[in-house]
C-alpha positions in Angstrom: -123.0 -37.4 -35.4 -124.3 -36.1 -38.7 -125.8 -32.7 -38.7 -129.6 -32.4 -38.9 -131.4 -30.5 -41.6 -132.7 -27.2 -40.3 -136.0 -27.9 -41.9 -136.4 -31.1 -39.9 -135.7 -29.1 -36.7 -138.3 -26.5 -37.6 -140.8 -29.2 -38.6 -140.5 -30.6 -35.1 -140.8 -27.2 -33.5 -144.1 -26.5 -35.5 -145.5 -29.9 -34.3 -144.7 -28.8 -30.7 -146.3 -25.4 -31.2 -143.0 -23.5 -31.0 -143.9 -21.5 -34.1 -145.9 -19.1 -31.9 -142.9 -18.4 -29.8 -140.7 -17.8 -32.8 -143.3 -15.3 -34.1 -143.3 -13.4 -30.8 -139.5 -13.5 -30.5 -138.9 -12.1 -33.9 -141.8 -9.6 -34.0 -139.8 -6.5 -33.0 -137.1 -7.1 -35.6 -139.6 -7.9 -38.3 -141.5 -4.7 -37.6 -138.2 -2.8 -38.4 -137.7 -4.9 -41.5 -141.2 -4.4 -42.8 -140.9 -0.6 -42.2 -137.8 -0.6 -44.3 -139.4 -2.7 -47.0 -142.7 -0.9 -47.3 -141.8 2.7 -46.3 -142.1 3.9 -49.9 -144.8 1.5 -51.0 -147.3 3.7 -52.9 -148.3 1.5 -55.7 -149.5 -2.1 -56.1 -146.8 -4.7 -55.3 -146.4 -8.5 -55.0 -144.5 -10.0 -52.1 -143.0 -13.3 -50.9 -141.6 -14.4 -47.5 -138.7 -16.8 -47.7 -138.7 -19.1 -44.7 -142.3 -18.1 -43.8 -142.9 -20.5 -40.9 -146.6 -20.4 -40.0 -147.1 -17.5 -42.4 -147.4 -14.6 -39.9 -145.3 -12.2 -42.0 -147.2 -13.2 -45.2 -150.4 -12.2 -43.5 -149.0 -8.9 -42.4 -147.9 -8.2 -46.0 -151.3 -9.2 -47.3 -152.9 -6.6 -45.1 -151.0 -3.7 -46.7 -153.3 -1.6 -48.7 -151.1 -1.8 -51.9 -150.3 -5.5 -51.7 -151.9 -7.4 -54.6 -150.6 -10.9 -53.6 -148.4 -12.2 -50.8 -147.0 -15.7 -50.5 -144.6 -17.7 -48.4 -142.3 -20.7 -48.9 -140.8 -22.9 -46.2 -139.0 -26.2 -46.2 -140.6 -27.5 -43.0 -143.9 -29.3 -43.9 -145.4 -28.9 -40.5 -144.8 -25.1 -40.7 -146.7 -24.9 -44.0 -149.5 -27.1 -42.6 -149.7 -24.6 -39.7 -149.9 -21.7 -42.1 -152.8 -23.4 -44.0 -154.6 -24.1 -40.7 -154.4 -20.5 -39.6 -155.1 -19.0 -43.1 -156.7 -21.6 -45.4 -157.0 -19.1 -48.3 -153.3 -18.0 -48.0 -150.6 -18.8 -50.5 -148.1 -21.0 -48.7 -145.7 -23.3 -50.6 -143.6 -26.2 -49.4 -140.2 -26.0 -51.1 -136.5 -26.7 -50.5 -134.0 -23.9 -51.1 -132.1 -23.0 -53.2 -133.9 -25.2 -55.7 -137.5 -23.9 -55.3 -138.4 -20.7 -57.2 -141.6 -18.7 -57.5 -143.6 -19.1 -60.7 -143.5 -15.3 -61.2 -141.0 -12.8 -59.9 -142.2 -10.4 -57.2 -141.6 -6.8 -56.1 -140.9 -7.3 -52.4 -139.0 -10.1 -50.7 -138.7 -10.6 -46.9 -136.7 -13.2 -45.1 -136.1 -13.6 -41.4 -133.7 -16.2 -39.8 -133.5 -18.3 -42.9 -130.6 -17.7 -45.3 -127.7 -18.6 -43.1 -128.9 -22.2 -42.9 -128.0 -22.6 -46.6 -124.6 -24.0 -47.5 -124.0 -21.2 -50.0 -126.2 -18.2 -48.9 -124.3 -15.7 -51.0 -124.9 -17.7 -54.1 -128.6 -17.7 -53.2 -128.6 -13.9 -53.1 -127.7 -14.0 -56.8 -130.5 -16.4 -57.5 -132.9 -14.1 -55.6 -131.7 -11.1 -57.6 -131.9 -12.9 -61.0 -134.9 -15.2 -60.7 -137.1 -14.0 -57.9 -137.4 -10.3 -58.3 -138.8 -7.7 -60.7 -136.7 -4.7 -61.6 -136.7 -2.1 -58.9 -137.8 -4.8 -56.4 -136.8 -4.5 -52.7 -135.2 -7.2 -50.5 -134.8 -7.2 -46.8 -133.1 -10.0 -44.8 -132.9 -10.4 -41.1 -130.6 -12.7 -39.1 -129.5 -13.2 -35.5 -126.6 -15.5 -36.4 -123.6 -13.6 -37.7 -119.9 -13.1 -36.9 -120.4 -9.9 -34.9 -123.0 -11.5 -32.6 -120.9 -13.9 -30.4 -124.0 -15.0 -28.4 -125.2 -16.9 -31.5 -121.9 -18.7 -32.2 -122.8 -21.8 -30.3 -126.1 -22.4 -32.1 -124.8 -24.7 -34.8 -123.4 -27.1 -32.1 -126.3 -26.8 -29.7 -128.9 -27.5 -32.5 -126.5 -29.8 -34.5 -127.5 -27.9 -37.6 -125.3 -26.2 -40.3 -125.2 -22.5 -40.1 -123.0 -20.3 -42.4 -121.4 -17.7 -40.1 -120.5 -14.5 -42.0 -119.5 -11.0 -41.1 -121.7 -8.0 -41.7 -119.2 -6.8 -44.4 -119.3 -10.2 -46.1 -123.0 -10.1 -46.3 -122.9 -6.5 -47.7 -120.3 -7.4 -50.3 -122.5 -10.5 -51.2 -125.5 -8.3 -51.8 -123.5 -5.9 -53.9 -121.9 -8.8 -55.9 -125.3 -10.2 -56.6 -126.2 -6.9 -58.2 -128.2 -5.1 -55.5 -128.1 -1.4 -55.2 -128.7 0.9 -52.2 -127.4 -1.9 -49.9 -127.7 -1.0 -46.2 -126.9 -2.9 -43.0 -128.2 -2.1 -39.5 -128.4 -3.8 -36.2 -131.6 -3.6 -34.2 -132.5 -4.7 -30.7 -129.0 -4.8 -29.4 -128.5 -5.1 -25.6 -125.8 -6.3 -23.2 -124.5 -9.6 -24.5 -126.5 -9.5 -27.7 -125.5 -7.6 -30.8 -129.0 -7.5 -32.2 -130.6 -8.6 -35.4 -128.6 -7.8 -38.5 -131.0 -6.3 -41.1 -129.8 -6.1 -44.7 -131.7 -4.3 -47.4 -131.2 -3.6 -51.1 -132.9 -3.0 -54.4 -132.7 -4.6 -57.8 -131.8 -2.0 -60.4 -134.5 -0.9 -62.8 -134.1 -1.9 -66.4 -132.2 0.5 -68.6 -134.5 2.2 -71.1 
C-alpha cells in the first residue's frame, strides 16, 4: 500500500477536531521551545511557525510584546481553515514544503512535529537558513520522532506515512552544516518508556561588517 501524505492525515485530523488534542499534547514542549526562542527578545521581531496546524503557536507569538508580525504555514488545508476560523485576522498560509517560502525573511522561526515528515529534512534546514531567516535570526525545532526515542519508531507504519528517522547527533550536524551557530539539543518531558521531545535550537550568523 502506498504511503499517505502527512498533510492528508492532518487534514483529516483537523476535520475531526483532533487539532485541539494536538495543541494540548504538545503544549508543555512548546512552552520550553518558546522560552528558548524568546528568552532574549528585547527588540521588535517577526516570526513564523512551520507546520502551524490551527495556528495556536502563531497566536502565542503574536501576543509577545515585541512581536511585530507572526504568521504560520501548513500543508493541510483543513488546518489552515481552522486557523482562520479561530483567528480571522491572523496570517495563515497554505503551502507545501519544501517549495513554499515566505515573502520576506523573518527573525524567529518555530517548528513543532513537522520537519521529519519531509523526505530531505536536513536539506530543508539549509533552505530555512538561506531563504527564510534574517541575519542573527533564531530557529527552534521540536520533534518526538527520532532515533533515540524508540516509542516513536512504529509511527511510520501505524500511520502509513513517511517519517525520516534521524539521531540527535545527525540533526545537530545538519544544523551546523546548514550554517547555524550556537546549536543546542535538549530532551524535554522524558519519562519511563518515552525519551521526550527533542528540541534543537540555533542562530543564523550576523552579517560581517
